[in-house]
C-alpha positions, 0 to 999 in steps of 0.5 A: 874544545878538543876535536880529536877523533876517537877510534871507537866512534862510528864515523859518518863518512861525511867530510867535516861532520865527524869533526862537529860530532867529536868523532862520529856517532856513538855505536849502538845508539839511535840517531835522528837525521831530520830535514825537509825534502832535498836537504841531503838526508839520503845522501848522508845516510848512504855515506854513513853506510858506505863508510861502514862497508869500507871498514867491513861493517854490514849495512842495511837501508830500510826504505818505506818511501824510495824504491831500490832502483831510485836509491841505487840511481841516486847513489850512482849519481855521486859515484857511490856503489851499493855493494854486498856490504849494504843491503836495501830492503823495501817495505811495500804494500802486499801485491794484492793492493796492486790488483785493480779489483782489490785497490781502495781509495783510502791510504794503504796504511789501513791495509798494511798495518804498523805491526806488520811493517815493524815485523818486516823490519825486524825480520830483515834485520835478523836476516842481514844482522847489520852493524849500521841501519838506516830507516827512511823515513819516519813520516811513513811510520807516523802515518801508519801509527795514526796517533801520537801515542801509538807512534811514540810506542813504536819508536820506543820499540824500534829503539829498544830492539836496535839497542839490544842488537848493538846496531848504530841507527839513523832514522830519517824524517822529512818533516812532511807529516807533522813538523811540530811533533818532537816525539822522536827528539826525546827518544833518540840519542842525538839529533842532526837537523838539516836546513835548506834556504833559498836566498833572493838571488843565487844558489840555495844555501844549506846548513846543519845543526846538532840539536842534541847528543847525549853524554857527548860534547859537540860543536854547537851552532849552525855549520854550512854544507854543500851537496857535491858530486861525491856526497855531502861536504860539511864546513865546521864553524871556525873557532879561532881559539882552537888554533894557536901557533908560535911565531916571531912578531917581526916587522915586515916591509912593503919594499916601498920606503915611503909606504913603510915610513907611513906605517911606522917601519912596516907591518907586524907579522900576524896582523890584519890590514884594512885598505879603505877607499872609493872605487879606483883609488888602488886598494887592490894594487896596495894589497898586491904590493904587500903580496909581492913583497912577501914572495920576495921574502921567500914566503907563500901567499894567497889571494881570494878575489870576489869583485874582479875577473882574474884575466883583467886583474892579471892584465892590469897588474902586469901593466904596473910591473906585477906579473901575477900569472908567472907567480901563480904558475911557479906555485908561489901564490894561490889566486882564487876567484869566488862567486859570492852568489854561489858561496856560503861564508862557511865554505869560504872560511874553509877554503882560506883555512885549507890554503893556509894550512896546506901551503903555509901561506903567510900573506892572505888578500881578501878583495873585497869585503863588499863581495864577501858581504854578499854571501852573508845573510846580514851584517851581524853575521859578517862581523862574526865571521870576519872576527873568527877568520881574522883571529885564526889567520893572526894566530897562524902568523899570517898577514891579512889584507882586506879591501873595502870600497866606500860609496862615493868618490870625494867628500863624505863617504860611507862604507857598506859595513864598518869593520875598521875596529876588527883590523889592526891597521887601517890605510885610508885612500882618497881622491883630491883635487889640486891645480885642476887635476884629480890626485890620490892621497894615502894616510894611515888612520890606525895601527894597533901594533905600534906608532905610525906616521900621522901625515898624508902623502900623495901617491901615483899609480903608473907603469912602475907601480906605486910612487909616493911623494913627501908629506903634504904639509902645505894643504888642509882638507885633503881627506875631504877631497877639496884641499886648501893651500896653506903655503904657496910652495907644495911638493906635489908629484909631477904629472909628467912621470918625473920624481917630484915638482911644483904644480 
């Protein structure tokens, strides 16, 4: 899909939303913005009017539910200013209704007729002559109408009036009076539906979907969004097929000869690698070894950390000879700690993409998929999100390293989610016991882009980083955790820090 933004569209001023709408709202038409209270309708409506004011268009906010003061206070909380290009018009009951002697116990809709309300709206429009209009909200109009037929006729009247005037209109509906009433859906030019979800733990999640847009292609499906100080920010669903680039598929080294041998010479540029193993086997250390190698080649890199506190990560890796703090201070790498309970998958994909696009990062670490999964509603969504994200990164010529912690320490282990088929290369890490000591072994299980060593090598993590031994040809059952000796002399790594020796 072409996401170029035509100049003739009425931009909403909401970051990301215009991309989904293929440029914005078609001028001179009426659109419906619906969602439960608190979903972000008013904030989007204000951004829509402020964007119009920025380019010199007159705006009119017609409110039947909020007061002028409440509206301005809400705008001020986002740093928005409702200036001379935006007029707020309150539709309120006659002053006589505020007199205690005249007040009735019934709804004031019986006193303020729908026809009178419509006339007030039209009169305000004639006085202001706006290019952009917001009507908040349809729930009040629906209550005044008191019947579905009359409500539909009034919506049609509003639509035809605004169409003759050439105004672009946003009708807000808080879905409080009749959720099943789809009268407006059939009348308006387009529908933007907002949803707010409350997970069992963590911050609320918001997403939107364009359910209708006449005569216009748009990006379908759900798109995550957040309400931040400054307004609503939408994260368009990532479609990897839209992003292609050309690059040389050369082979990249880890700067460790034994590891490169395991990998059949190295990793192909633009591929993804999954590092799989139980907790403590060094999955993060392996991934950061490739990051350091990328920086040594003069490339930029990025790491997104879900599971480990950054201070602890810096201290731990510095003891292994990797000074991440210095690399970050120099601007060569971007490191970001993420909270899965506060982050939607759409926002995460947006952050990764923004980092790759702006800093041209060619190595990306996601540590770990276990933490990333916590931000997903279910496993199927995780697989789909990961597929698009990995495809996008691959097409940008970036090498992606994913870590997955398996349940258990030795013997049969299971991963919380199987993403092995998505990755181009799978590196398996294991504990095994030999000569009364717990040791570590590594093997490359899969390499889609070429041949690789089918051996198992022991490795050690110490102050010099990763040290690898020769292939363990005299053992069997290493990957099960309890190997059996096949020959009497097996070259295991020395436990005293030497190069190699028999145990």
